[in-house]
Residue frames as a rotation matrix with the C-alpha (Angstrom) as fourth column:
MET 1
-0.047 -0.081 0.996 2.18
0.813 -0.582 -0.009 56.77
0.580 0.809 0.094 -25.25
ASN 2
-0.813 -0.224 -0.537 2.79
0.520 -0.695 -0.497 60.31
-0.262 -0.683 0.681 -23.82
ARG 3
-0.068 0.888 -0.454 0.16
0.391 -0.395 -0.831 63.00
-0.918 -0.234 -0.320 -23.72
ILE 4
-0.343 -0.102 -0.934 1.24
-0.643 -0.699 0.313 64.56
-0.685 0.708 0.174 -27.01
SER 5
-0.970 -0.053 -0.237 0.83
-0.209 0.683 0.700 61.28
0.125 0.729 -0.673 -28.92
LEU 6
-0.640 0.767 -0.038 -2.46
0.662 0.526 -0.534 60.65
-0.389 -0.367 -0.845 -27.18
TYR 7
-0.049 0.567 -0.822 -3.83
-0.051 -0.823 -0.565 64.07
-0.997 0.014 0.069 -28.17
LEU 8
-0.585 -0.263 -0.768 -2.72
-0.753 -0.178 0.634 63.57
-0.303 0.948 -0.094 -31.74
LEU 9
-0.964 0.265 0.006 -4.47
0.253 0.911 0.327 60.14
0.081 0.316 -0.945 -31.87
LEU 10
-0.255 0.925 -0.283 -7.69
0.636 -0.060 -0.769 61.61
-0.728 -0.376 -0.573 -30.41
MET 11
-0.177 0.120 -0.977 -7.51
-0.514 -0.858 -0.012 64.44
-0.839 0.500 0.213 -33.00
LEU 12
-0.855 -0.230 -0.465 -7.09
-0.519 0.397 0.757 61.89
0.010 0.888 -0.459 -35.76
LEU 13
-0.823 0.568 -0.016 -9.92
0.566 0.817 -0.106 59.67
-0.047 -0.096 -0.994 -34.58
CYS 14
-0.124 0.804 -0.582 -12.23
0.341 -0.517 -0.786 62.66
-0.932 -0.296 -0.209 -34.35
SER 15
-0.426 -0.152 -0.892 -11.27
-0.653 -0.631 0.419 63.79
-0.627 0.761 0.170 -37.84
VAL 16
-0.993 0.018 0.118 -12.29
0.089 0.768 0.635 60.45
-0.080 0.641 -0.764 -39.47
PRO 17
-0.234 0.969 0.074 -16.06
0.893 0.244 -0.379 60.72
-0.385 -0.022 -0.923 -38.66
LEU 18
0.071 0.203 -0.977 -15.87
-0.099 -0.973 -0.210 64.46
-0.993 0.112 -0.049 -39.66
ALA 19
-0.753 -0.421 -0.505 -14.52
-0.536 -0.052 0.843 63.45
-0.381 0.905 -0.186 -43.08
LEU 20
-0.871 0.449 0.200 -17.13
0.491 0.808 0.326 60.78
-0.015 0.382 -0.924 -43.50
ALA 21
-0.026 0.880 -0.475 -19.91
0.636 -0.352 -0.687 63.18
-0.772 -0.320 -0.550 -42.43
GLN 22
-0.141 -0.149 -0.979 -18.72
-0.436 -0.878 0.197 65.63
-0.889 0.455 0.058 -45.05
HIS 23
-0.975 -0.221 -0.008 -18.65
-0.130 0.543 0.830 62.88
-0.179 0.810 -0.558 -47.61
GLY 24
-0.442 0.882 0.164 -22.36
0.859 0.469 -0.207 62.14
-0.260 0.049 -0.964 -47.01
SER 25
0.199 0.528 -0.826 -23.27
0.314 -0.832 -0.457 65.90
-0.929 -0.168 -0.331 -47.18
SER 26
-0.128 -0.365 -0.922 -21.42
-0.660 -0.663 0.354 66.39
-0.740 0.654 -0.156 -50.41
SER 27
-0.483 -0.081 0.872 -22.58
0.315 0.913 0.259 63.27
-0.817 0.400 -0.415 -52.29
SER 28
0.496 0.766 0.410 -24.77
0.702 -0.076 -0.708 65.37
-0.511 0.639 -0.575 -54.56
SER 29
0.138 -0.588 -0.797 -21.89
-0.269 -0.797 0.541 67.60
-0.953 0.140 -0.269 -55.68
SER 30
0.897 0.109 -0.427 -21.20
-0.436 0.074 -0.897 67.86
-0.066 0.991 0.114 -59.45
SER 31
0.748 -0.636 0.187 -18.40
0.645 0.764 0.017 65.79
-0.153 0.108 0.982 -60.90
SER 32
0.333 -0.622 0.709 -16.44
0.348 -0.618 -0.705 68.94
0.876 0.481 0.011 -61.84
SER 33
0.534 -0.100 0.840 -16.45
-0.695 -0.617 0.368 70.07
0.481 -0.781 -0.399 -58.27
SER 34
0.912 -0.204 0.354 -15.23
-0.090 0.745 0.661 66.72
-0.399 -0.636 0.661 -56.98
ASN 35
0.637 -0.712 0.297 -12.43
0.696 0.365 -0.618 66.79
0.331 0.600 0.728 -59.46
SER 36
0.310 -0.493 0.813 -11.20
-0.107 -0.868 -0.485 70.14
0.945 0.063 -0.321 -58.34
SER 37
0.471 -0.093 0.877 -11.06
-0.869 -0.221 0.443 69.05
0.153 -0.971 -0.185 -54.64
GLY 38
0.967 -0.083 -0.241 -9.35
0.092 0.995 0.026 65.64
0.237 -0.047 0.970 -55.22
PRO 39
0.585 -0.808 -0.072 -5.92
0.258 0.101 0.961 64.63
-0.769 -0.581 0.268 -54.23
GLY 40
0.635 -0.403 -0.659 -3.02
-0.714 -0.631 -0.302 65.98
-0.294 0.663 -0.689 -56.18
PRO 41
0.814 -0.380 -0.439 -0.49
-0.045 0.712 -0.701 63.97
0.579 0.590 0.562 -58.26
TYR 42
-0.163 -0.950 -0.266 2.32
0.489 0.157 -0.858 65.03
0.857 -0.270 0.439 -55.97
ASN 43
0.924 0.293 0.247 2.50
-0.058 -0.529 0.846 65.95
0.379 -0.796 -0.472 -52.24
PHE 44
-0.186 -0.967 -0.174 5.53
0.460 0.071 -0.885 67.07
0.868 -0.245 0.432 -50.40
ALA 45
0.745 0.577 0.333 5.46
-0.073 -0.426 0.902 67.70
0.663 -0.697 -0.275 -46.60
LEU 46
-0.489 -0.851 0.189 7.47
-0.215 -0.093 -0.972 68.54
0.845 -0.516 -0.138 -43.54
GLY 47
0.518 0.806 -0.285 6.38
0.026 0.318 0.948 66.90
0.855 -0.498 0.144 -40.25
PHE 48
-0.565 -0.572 0.594 7.00
-0.587 -0.227 -0.777 67.13
0.579 -0.788 -0.207 -36.51
GLY 49
0.595 0.796 -0.110 5.92
-0.464 0.452 0.762 64.66
0.656 -0.402 0.638 -33.78
THR 50
-0.066 -0.620 0.782 7.12
-0.977 0.200 0.076 62.14
-0.203 -0.759 -0.619 -31.25
ALA 51
0.108 0.012 -0.994 8.09
-0.384 0.923 -0.030 58.47
0.917 0.385 0.104 -31.44
GLN 52
0.261 0.125 0.957 7.54
-0.965 0.025 0.260 56.19
0.009 -0.992 0.127 -28.42
ASP 53
0.358 -0.154 -0.921 9.21
-0.003 0.986 -0.165 53.02
0.934 0.062 0.352 -27.14
THR 54
0.975 0.032 0.219 10.28
-0.218 -0.032 0.975 51.75
0.038 -0.999 -0.024 -23.73
SER 55
0.063 -0.989 0.136 13.72
-0.997 -0.068 -0.035 51.00
0.044 -0.133 -0.990 -22.28
ASN 56
0.412 0.044 -0.910 15.05
-0.260 0.963 -0.071 47.46
0.873 0.266 0.408 -22.55
GLY 57
0.968 0.084 0.237 16.49
-0.245 0.090 0.965 47.83
0.060 -0.992 0.108 -19.05
GLU 58
0.542 -0.838 -0.065 20.11
0.763 0.523 -0.381 47.21
0.353 0.156 0.922 -20.19
GLY 59
0.870 -0.315 -0.378 23.11
0.011 -0.755 0.655 49.22
-0.492 -0.575 -0.654 -18.90
ILE 60
0.585 -0.753 0.303 26.36
0.480 0.020 -0.877 50.58
0.654 0.658 0.373 -20.34
SER 61
0.391 -0.570 -0.723 29.39
0.852 -0.073 0.519 51.27
-0.349 -0.818 0.457 -18.25
SER 62
0.997 -0.048 0.055 30.58
-0.026 -0.933 -0.359 54.86
0.068 0.357 -0.932 -18.35
ILE 63
0.382 -0.917 0.112 34.15
-0.424 -0.067 0.903 53.58
-0.821 -0.392 -0.415 -17.66
ASP 64
-0.692 -0.695 0.195 34.73
-0.195 0.440 0.877 51.12
-0.695 0.569 -0.440 -20.58
LEU 65
-0.288 0.708 -0.645 31.36
-0.951 -0.292 0.104 51.16
-0.114 0.643 0.757 -22.40
SER 66
-0.927 -0.011 -0.375 30.74
-0.072 0.986 0.149 47.44
0.368 0.166 -0.915 -21.64
SER 67
0.029 0.990 -0.137 27.40
-0.180 0.140 0.974 45.91
0.983 -0.003 0.182 -20.87
CYS 68
-0.924 -0.369 -0.097 26.47
0.046 0.143 -0.989 45.92
0.379 -0.918 -0.115 -17.19
THR 69
-0.068 0.917 -0.393 23.59
0.929 0.202 0.311 45.87
0.364 -0.344 -0.865 -14.71
PRO 70
0.091 0.154 0.984 22.32
0.133 -0.981 0.141 49.44
0.987 0.118 -0.110 -14.16
SER 71
0.507 0.005 -0.862 23.59
0.859 0.083 0.505 50.88
0.074 -0.997 0.038 -10.93
PRO 72
0.868 -0.155 0.472 24.53
-0.080 -0.981 -0.175 54.47
0.490 0.114 -0.864 -10.02
LEU 73
0.754 -0.586 0.296 27.15
-0.393 -0.040 0.919 53.25
-0.527 -0.809 -0.261 -7.55
SER 74
0.204 -0.680 0.704 29.04
0.520 0.685 0.510 51.14
-0.829 0.262 0.494 -10.14
GLY 75
-0.432 -0.409 -0.804 29.01
-0.385 -0.723 0.574 53.80
-0.816 0.557 0.155 -12.86
CYS 76
-0.842 0.250 0.479 26.56
0.513 0.647 0.564 51.65
-0.169 0.721 -0.672 -14.99
GLU 77
-0.664 0.609 -0.435 23.95
-0.520 -0.793 -0.318 53.84
-0.538 0.015 0.843 -16.73
GLU 78
-0.205 0.713 0.670 20.60
0.466 0.673 -0.574 52.44
-0.861 0.195 -0.470 -17.88
THR 79
-0.931 -0.038 0.363 19.71
0.360 -0.261 0.896 52.85
0.061 0.965 0.257 -21.57
PRO 80
-0.697 0.666 -0.266 16.77
-0.405 -0.672 -0.620 55.04
-0.591 -0.325 0.738 -22.16
GLY 81
0.018 0.779 0.627 13.41
0.682 0.449 -0.577 54.57
-0.731 0.438 -0.523 -23.86
LEU 82
-0.774 -0.206 0.598 12.57
0.618 -0.448 0.646 56.29
0.135 0.870 0.475 -27.11
HIS 83
0.364 0.845 -0.393 10.65
0.874 -0.456 -0.171 59.40
-0.324 -0.281 -0.903 -26.15
ARG 84
-0.575 -0.731 -0.368 12.07
0.479 -0.665 0.573 61.92
-0.663 0.153 0.733 -28.56
MET 85
0.357 0.546 -0.758 10.92
-0.304 -0.699 -0.647 64.76
-0.883 0.462 -0.083 -30.76
MET 86
-0.308 -0.403 0.862 11.07
0.664 0.557 0.498 63.70
-0.681 0.726 0.097 -34.40
MET 87
0.117 0.370 -0.922 10.96
-0.543 -0.753 -0.371 65.61
-0.832 0.544 0.112 -37.67
GLY 88
-0.271 -0.183 0.945 10.58
0.488 0.821 0.298 64.23
-0.830 0.542 -0.133 -41.17
PHE 89
-0.513 0.091 -0.853 10.16
-0.725 -0.578 0.374 64.71
-0.459 0.811 0.363 -44.87
ASP 90
-0.253 0.556 0.792 7.43
0.320 0.820 -0.474 62.96
-0.913 0.133 -0.385 -46.93
GLY 91
-0.496 0.105 -0.862 6.62
-0.777 -0.496 0.386 62.79
-0.387 0.862 0.328 -50.53
ASP 92
-0.405 0.405 0.820 4.05
0.299 0.906 -0.300 60.81
-0.864 0.124 -0.488 -52.55
GLY 93
-0.771 0.203 -0.604 2.41
-0.625 -0.425 0.655 60.58
-0.124 0.882 0.455 -56.00
MET 94
-0.033 0.910 0.413 -1.01
-0.396 0.367 -0.842 59.48
-0.918 -0.191 0.348 -57.03
LEU 95
-0.897 -0.240 0.372 -1.50
0.178 0.574 0.799 56.98
-0.405 0.783 -0.472 -59.80
ASN 96
-0.407 0.848 0.339 -5.19
0.374 -0.184 0.909 57.74
0.833 0.497 -0.242 -59.88
LYS 97
0.050 0.448 0.893 -7.77
-0.547 -0.736 0.399 59.13
0.836 -0.508 0.208 -57.40
ARG 98
0.877 0.454 0.156 -7.51
-0.386 0.473 0.792 56.15
0.286 -0.755 0.590 -55.10
PHE 99
0.801 -0.598 0.007 -4.03
0.551 0.743 0.379 54.59
-0.232 -0.300 0.925 -55.27
GLY 100
0.761 -0.626 0.171 -0.55
-0.394 -0.655 -0.644 55.96
0.515 0.423 -0.745 -55.16
PHE 101
0.509 -0.708 -0.490 2.92
0.763 0.635 -0.125 55.51
0.399 -0.310 0.863 -53.68
GLY 102
0.717 -0.302 0.629 5.37
-0.321 -0.943 -0.086 57.42
0.619 -0.140 -0.773 -51.57
GLY 103
0.068 -0.787 -0.613 8.30
0.666 0.494 -0.560 57.58
0.743 -0.371 0.557 -49.14
GLU 104
0.878 0.290 0.381 9.04
-0.119 -0.637 0.761 58.96
0.464 -0.714 -0.525 -45.75
LEU 105
-0.173 -0.927 -0.333 12.12
0.502 0.207 -0.840 59.84
0.847 -0.313 0.429 -43.75
VAL 106
0.830 0.436 0.347 11.78
-0.119 -0.470 0.875 60.57
0.544 -0.768 -0.338 -39.97
PHE 107
-0.003 -0.914 -0.406 14.68
0.638 0.311 -0.704 61.40
0.770 -0.261 0.582 -37.70
GLN 108
0.528 0.072 -0.846 15.76
0.799 -0.380 0.466 63.05
-0.289 -0.922 -0.258 -34.48
PRO 109
0.793 -0.245 0.557 16.85
0.190 -0.769 -0.610 66.58
0.578 0.590 -0.564 -35.20
ALA 110
0.224 -0.745 0.628 19.12
-0.849 -0.466 -0.249 66.47
0.478 -0.478 -0.737 -32.13
LYS 111
-0.323 -0.421 -0.847 21.10
-0.044 0.901 -0.431 63.69
0.945 -0.102 -0.310 -30.55
GLY 112
0.652 0.590 0.476 19.89
-0.548 -0.068 0.834 62.18
0.524 -0.804 0.279 -27.31
ASN 113
-0.312 -0.753 0.579 21.61
-0.950 0.243 -0.196 60.50
0.007 -0.612 -0.791 -24.40
TYR 114
0.674 0.387 -0.629 21.86
-0.376 0.913 0.158 56.68
0.636 0.130 0.761 -24.50
GLY 115
0.755 -0.457 -0.471 23.51
0.649 0.419 0.635 55.95
-0.093 -0.785 0.613 -21.17
PRO 116
0.105 -0.805 -0.584 27.09
0.250 -0.547 0.799 57.43
-0.963 -0.230 0.144 -21.48
LEU 117
-0.639 -0.346 0.687 26.63
0.694 0.126 0.709 57.49
-0.332 0.930 0.160 -25.27
LEU 118
-0.375 0.587 -0.717 24.86
-0.548 -0.765 -0.339 59.86
-0.747 0.266 0.609 -27.68
TYR 119
-0.652 0.153 0.743 22.47
0.559 0.759 0.334 58.55
-0.513 0.633 -0.580 -30.32
ARG 120
-0.499 0.554 -0.667 20.30
-0.725 -0.688 -0.029 59.60
-0.475 0.469 0.745 -33.18
GLN 121
-0.400 0.480 0.781 17.32
0.309 0.872 -0.379 57.58
-0.863 0.090 -0.497 -34.39
MET 122
-0.565 0.215 -0.796 16.07
-0.756 -0.522 0.395 57.41
-0.331 0.825 0.458 -37.92
PHE 123
-0.151 0.543 0.826 13.25
0.279 0.825 -0.491 55.67
-0.948 0.156 -0.276 -39.74
TYR 124
-0.549 0.059 -0.834 12.66
-0.744 -0.490 0.455 55.43
-0.382 0.870 0.313 -43.44
ASP 125
-0.343 0.534 0.773 9.99
0.243 0.845 -0.476 53.62
-0.907 0.024 -0.420 -45.39
PHE 126
-0.899 0.157 -0.410 8.43
-0.439 -0.291 0.850 53.16
0.014 0.944 0.330 -48.85
ASN 127
-0.593 0.758 0.271 4.66
-0.004 0.333 -0.943 52.84
-0.805 -0.560 -0.195 -48.94
GLY 128
-0.704 0.593 0.391 1.62
0.571 0.145 0.808 52.08
0.423 0.792 -0.441 -50.97
LEU 129
-0.918 0.350 -0.186 -1.06
-0.170 -0.772 -0.612 54.74
-0.358 -0.530 0.769 -50.52
TYR 130
-0.538 0.825 0.172 -4.83
0.786 0.417 0.457 54.27
0.305 0.381 -0.873 -50.48
VAL 131
-0.947 0.320 -0.007 -7.29
-0.296 -0.885 -0.360 57.18
-0.121 -0.339 0.933 -50.41
PRO 132
-0.631 0.772 0.069 -10.79
0.771 0.635 -0.046 55.84
-0.079 0.024 -0.997 -49.54
TYR 133
0.515 0.851 -0.107 -12.29
0.842 -0.525 -0.121 59.33
-0.159 -0.028 -0.987 -49.36
SER 134
-0.705 -0.668 -0.239 -11.46
0.610 -0.742 0.276 62.75
-0.362 0.049 0.931 -50.74
ARG 135
0.064 0.808 0.585 -13.98
0.828 -0.371 0.421 65.56
0.558 0.457 -0.693 -50.85
ASN 136
0.802 0.406 0.439 -14.27
0.208 -0.878 0.432 69.25
0.561 -0.255 -0.788 -49.89
ARG 137
0.232 -0.840 0.490 -10.65
-0.604 -0.519 -0.604 69.77
0.762 -0.156 -0.628 -49.02
VAL 138
0.233 -0.168 0.958 -10.56
-0.868 0.407 0.283 66.70
-0.437 -0.898 -0.051 -46.75
THR 139
0.239 -0.260 -0.935 -8.60
-0.654 0.668 -0.354 63.56
0.717 0.697 -0.010 -47.72
LEU 140
0.688 -0.028 0.725 -8.49
-0.578 0.584 0.570 60.34
-0.439 -0.811 0.386 -45.68
ARG 141
0.247 -0.729 -0.638 -5.15
-0.794 0.225 -0.564 58.49
0.555 0.646 -0.523 -46.27
VAL 142
0.829 -0.054 0.556 -4.06
-0.329 0.757 0.564 54.96
-0.452 -0.651 0.610 -45.44
GLU 143
0.343 -0.784 -0.518 -0.47
-0.832 0.003 -0.555 53.88
0.437 0.621 -0.651 -46.06
ALA 144
0.790 -0.203 0.579 1.40
-0.208 0.799 0.565 50.60
-0.577 -0.566 0.589 -45.59
GLY 145
0.744 -0.580 -0.332 4.89
-0.362 0.067 -0.930 49.59
0.562 0.812 -0.160 -46.63
ILE 146
0.739 -0.572 -0.355 8.39
0.673 0.623 0.398 48.51
-0.007 -0.534 0.846 -45.61
GLY 147
0.704 -0.559 0.438 11.62
-0.285 -0.787 -0.547 50.20
0.651 0.260 -0.713 -44.76
GLY 148
0.039 -0.780 -0.625 14.38
0.653 0.493 -0.575 50.40
0.756 -0.386 0.529 -42.15
ALA 149
0.994 0.101 0.045 15.39
0.025 -0.603 0.797 51.82
0.108 -0.791 -0.602 -38.83
HIS 150
0.162 -0.984 0.068 18.90
0.459 0.014 -0.889 53.25
0.874 0.175 0.454 -38.29
SER 151
0.985 0.044 -0.167 20.32
0.172 -0.365 0.915 53.89
-0.021 -0.930 -0.367 -34.83
GLY 152
0.330 -0.915 0.232 23.62
0.306 -0.129 -0.943 55.75
0.893 0.382 0.237 -34.91
PHE 153
0.886 -0.034 -0.463 25.83
0.464 0.015 0.886 55.93
-0.023 -0.999 0.029 -31.73
SER 154
0.251 -0.836 0.488 28.68
0.167 -0.460 -0.872 58.23
0.953 0.301 0.024 -30.81
TYR 155
0.447 -0.187 -0.875 30.82
0.894 0.106 0.434 59.11
0.011 -0.977 0.215 -27.79
SER 156
0.657 -0.124 0.744 31.57
0.100 -0.963 -0.248 62.62
0.747 0.238 -0.621 -26.70
GLU 157
0.370 -0.635 -0.678 34.77
0.929 0.262 0.261 63.54
0.012 -0.727 0.687 -24.84
THR 158
0.918 -0.017 0.397 35.92
-0.005 -1.000 -0.031 66.85
0.398 0.027 -0.917 -23.50
SER 159
0.218 -0.918 -0.332 39.65
0.973 0.229 0.005 67.57
0.071 -0.324 0.943 -23.01
CYS 160
0.995 0.065 0.070 41.23
0.050 -0.978 0.201 70.78
0.081 -0.197 -0.977 -21.59
ALA 161
0.007 -0.993 0.114 44.64
0.661 -0.081 -0.746 72.40
0.751 0.080 0.656 -21.73
GLY 162
-0.912 -0.281 -0.300 44.78
0.401 -0.447 -0.800 73.69
0.091 -0.849 0.521 -18.15
THR 163
-0.117 0.876 -0.468 42.08
0.620 -0.303 -0.723 76.30
-0.775 -0.375 -0.508 -17.76
ALA 164
-0.708 -0.315 -0.632 42.90
-0.210 -0.761 0.614 78.15
-0.674 0.567 0.473 -20.98
VAL 165
-0.303 0.568 -0.765 40.89
-0.947 -0.090 0.309 76.19
0.107 0.818 0.565 -23.46
CYS 166
-0.411 0.285 0.866 38.62
-0.195 0.901 -0.388 73.14
-0.891 -0.328 -0.314 -23.62
SER 167
-0.491 0.306 -0.816 37.44
-0.852 0.026 0.522 71.21
0.181 0.952 0.248 -26.72
THR 168
-0.042 0.542 0.839 34.77
-0.408 0.757 -0.509 68.50
-0.912 -0.364 0.190 -27.10
GLU 169
-0.696 -0.210 -0.687 35.03
-0.713 0.318 0.625 65.79
0.087 0.925 -0.371 -29.75
SER 170
0.306 0.798 0.519 32.34
-0.668 0.568 -0.481 63.41
-0.679 -0.199 0.707 -30.77
GLU 171
-0.681 -0.611 -0.403 33.38
-0.723 0.473 0.504 60.16
-0.117 0.634 -0.764 -32.28
SER 172
0.390 0.836 -0.386 31.12
-0.886 0.454 0.089 57.62
0.249 0.308 0.918 -33.96
ILE 173
-0.561 -0.555 0.614 31.38
-0.718 0.695 -0.028 54.13
-0.412 -0.457 -0.789 -32.46
GLY 174
-0.975 0.140 0.174 28.89
0.201 0.891 0.407 52.31
-0.098 0.432 -0.897 -34.64
SER 175
-0.444 0.877 -0.184 25.29
-0.896 -0.439 0.066 51.88
-0.023 0.194 0.981 -35.70
ALA 176
-0.702 0.383 0.601 22.44
0.185 0.912 -0.366 49.33
-0.688 -0.146 -0.711 -35.76
ASN 177
-0.663 0.461 -0.591 20.14
-0.747 -0.342 0.571 48.70
0.061 0.819 0.570 -38.73
HIS 178
-0.658 0.534 0.531 16.83
0.123 0.772 -0.624 46.90
-0.743 -0.345 -0.573 -38.67
PHE 179
-0.834 0.524 0.170 14.11
0.243 0.072 0.967 46.01
0.495 0.849 -0.187 -41.18
GLN 180
-0.788 0.605 -0.113 10.70
-0.062 -0.261 -0.963 47.48
-0.612 -0.752 0.243 -40.41
GLU 181
-0.447 0.759 0.473 7.04
0.824 0.144 0.548 47.26
0.348 0.635 -0.690 -41.48
HIS 182
-0.936 0.064 -0.347 5.14
0.092 -0.906 -0.414 50.50
-0.340 -0.419 0.842 -41.41
ALA 183
-0.239 0.913 0.330 1.45
0.877 0.057 0.478 51.55
0.418 0.403 -0.814 -41.48
SER 184
-0.935 -0.108 -0.339 -0.16
0.253 -0.872 -0.420 54.89
-0.250 -0.478 0.842 -41.04
LEU 185
0.057 0.961 0.272 -3.54
0.991 -0.088 0.100 56.69
0.120 0.264 -0.957 -40.93
GLY 186
-0.779 -0.339 -0.528 -3.89
0.434 -0.898 -0.065 60.37
-0.452 -0.280 0.847 -41.65
VAL 187
0.422 0.892 0.162 -6.53
0.853 -0.330 -0.404 63.01
-0.307 0.309 -0.900 -42.41
GLN 188
-0.668 -0.716 0.204 -5.36
0.730 -0.575 0.370 65.75
-0.147 0.396 0.906 -44.78
PHE 189
0.455 0.819 -0.350 -7.05
0.709 -0.571 -0.414 69.12
-0.539 -0.060 -0.840 -44.53
TYR 190
-0.246 -0.485 0.839 -6.51
0.916 -0.399 0.038 71.63
0.317 0.778 0.542 -47.31
VAL 191
-0.200 0.070 -0.977 -6.05
0.580 -0.796 -0.175 75.20
-0.790 -0.602 0.119 -45.95
THR 192
-0.104 0.143 -0.984 -5.85
-0.722 -0.692 -0.025 76.47
-0.685 0.708 0.175 -49.51
HIS 193
0.803 0.403 -0.439 -6.12
-0.596 0.526 -0.607 74.74
-0.013 0.749 0.662 -52.87
SER 194
0.408 -0.756 -0.512 -2.51
-0.224 0.460 -0.859 73.59
0.885 0.465 0.018 -52.52
ILE 195
-0.550 -0.692 0.467 -1.48
-0.554 -0.116 -0.825 73.93
0.625 -0.712 -0.319 -48.85
PHE 196
0.471 0.771 -0.428 -2.56
-0.179 0.558 0.810 71.24
0.864 -0.305 0.401 -46.37
VAL 197
-0.355 -0.480 0.802 -2.12
-0.921 0.032 -0.388 70.12
0.160 -0.877 -0.454 -42.77
ARG 198
0.243 0.457 -0.855 -2.26
-0.389 0.854 0.346 66.44
0.888 0.249 0.386 -41.94
PRO 199
0.127 -0.119 0.985 -2.50
-0.954 0.258 0.154 64.90
-0.272 -0.959 -0.081 -38.44
GLN 200
0.285 -0.145 -0.947 -1.06
-0.534 0.797 -0.283 61.39
0.796 0.587 0.150 -38.81
PHE 201
0.436 -0.190 0.879 -0.61
-0.765 0.437 0.474 58.35
-0.474 -0.879 0.045 -36.56
ASP 202
0.211 -0.506 -0.836 2.05
-0.763 0.450 -0.465 55.76
0.611 0.736 -0.291 -37.43
PHE 203
0.790 -0.004 0.613 2.78
-0.416 0.730 0.541 52.20
-0.450 -0.683 0.575 -36.36
ARG 204
0.225 -0.770 -0.597 6.13
-0.846 0.150 -0.512 50.63
0.484 0.620 -0.618 -36.93
ASN 205
0.938 -0.067 0.341 7.17
-0.121 0.856 0.502 46.99
-0.326 -0.512 0.795 -36.31
VAL 206
0.411 -0.888 -0.206 10.99
-0.849 -0.290 -0.443 47.10
0.333 0.357 -0.873 -36.23
ASN 207
0.880 -0.034 -0.474 12.50
0.059 0.998 0.037 43.61
0.471 -0.061 0.880 -36.31
GLY 208
0.149 -0.888 -0.435 15.22
0.858 0.335 -0.389 43.22
0.492 -0.315 0.812 -33.59
PHE 209
0.155 -0.069 0.985 14.64
-0.071 -0.996 -0.058 46.66
0.985 -0.061 -0.159 -32.09
THR 210
0.980 0.197 -0.004 14.76
-0.020 0.123 0.992 45.16
0.196 -0.973 0.124 -28.59
ASP 211
0.213 -0.967 -0.138 18.54
0.902 0.249 -0.352 45.18
0.374 -0.050 0.926 -29.00
GLN 212
-0.715 -0.462 0.525 18.29
0.334 -0.885 -0.325 49.00
0.615 -0.057 0.787 -28.45
PHE 213
-0.540 0.605 0.585 14.84
-0.772 -0.633 -0.057 49.55
0.336 -0.482 0.809 -26.80
GLY 214
-0.617 0.303 0.726 12.13
-0.536 0.513 -0.670 47.70
-0.576 -0.803 -0.154 -24.93
ARG 215
0.257 0.831 0.494 9.77
0.022 0.506 -0.862 46.75
-0.966 0.232 0.112 -27.81
ASP 216
-0.651 -0.370 0.663 9.86
0.646 0.187 0.740 45.97
-0.398 0.910 0.117 -31.49
THR 217
0.162 0.847 0.507 6.73
0.944 -0.282 0.170 48.14
0.287 0.451 -0.845 -31.85
VAL 218
-0.812 -0.384 -0.439 7.10
0.491 -0.857 -0.157 51.87
-0.316 -0.343 0.885 -32.11
TRP 219
0.314 0.940 0.134 4.10
0.939 -0.286 -0.190 54.29
-0.141 0.186 -0.973 -32.05
GLN 220
-0.777 -0.621 -0.098 4.41
0.582 -0.769 0.263 57.70
-0.239 0.147 0.960 -33.58
GLY 221
0.424 0.904 0.061 2.07
0.862 -0.382 -0.333 60.71
-0.277 0.194 -0.941 -33.72
GLY 222
-0.625 -0.707 -0.332 2.73
0.527 -0.695 0.489 63.89
-0.576 0.131 0.807 -35.65
VAL 223
0.602 0.743 -0.293 1.41
0.263 -0.531 -0.806 66.74
-0.754 0.407 -0.515 -37.82
TRP 224
-0.418 -0.666 0.618 2.57
0.801 0.050 0.596 67.33
-0.428 0.744 0.513 -41.41
LEU 225
0.385 0.364 -0.848 2.49
-0.121 -0.891 -0.437 70.67
-0.915 0.271 -0.299 -43.28
GLY 226
-0.465 -0.595 0.656 2.78
0.508 0.428 0.748 70.27
-0.725 0.680 0.103 -47.00
TYR 227
-0.268 0.233 -0.935 2.12
-0.665 -0.747 0.004 71.40
-0.697 0.623 0.355 -50.55
ASN 228
0.146 0.472 0.870 0.06
0.378 0.785 -0.490 69.79
-0.914 0.401 -0.064 -53.29
PHE 229
-0.701 -0.445 -0.558 1.21
-0.358 -0.457 0.814 70.10
-0.617 0.770 0.161 -56.91
GLY 230
-0.700 0.462 -0.544 -1.91
-0.603 0.025 0.797 69.96
0.382 0.886 0.262 -59.14
THR 231
-0.282 0.729 0.623 -5.18
-0.491 0.449 -0.747 68.02
-0.824 -0.516 0.232 -59.02
PHE 232
-0.837 0.086 0.541 -6.88
0.423 0.728 0.540 65.37
-0.347 0.680 -0.645 -61.15
């Protein structure tokens, strides 16, 4: 993991005992007060973070896009690891105070270099949600579910008419799709009654992801900013 993901993980781990400590100090609160600070029936959020995976050490020829052994002298470019900024959209609904369901879409806002190619990575998942603790504007969330990973690849080529004008065209050359299992841990802090900030750490096991990157396991850290519609 890079430093950003490590800092997010440390923030999250420090937040858990804080939430539990607040739970102990507020155990004598009235039932009406606990109802007003509980999780809402619907949450929608926008998130930013990073996803991490290593390179699989494979190479792609910049001449004919064939597989090759990475070497700068032969024009064979090594495929990269996944160390990209990600953004995402998240929504969930609570069935009761403890259990709910939701979905998440995370993607690269800008394409990255994949050897001589360009690529955009996307993850999507559908989760069950468990809230073991919610009190005093702090909610501890555990999610687990299944989904998919989509890697889209394209090739960019620039052509010029003398020195008068040049144009760049990007052509899609295919994509790879994989099944994934997903789990996450997050601590949701309510800034107001409805607006919240949620540091979250995600783990993804993407079956067959070594075709594109070095491991099937992807670690992701991020912060979500969202809005809560109503409370129980």
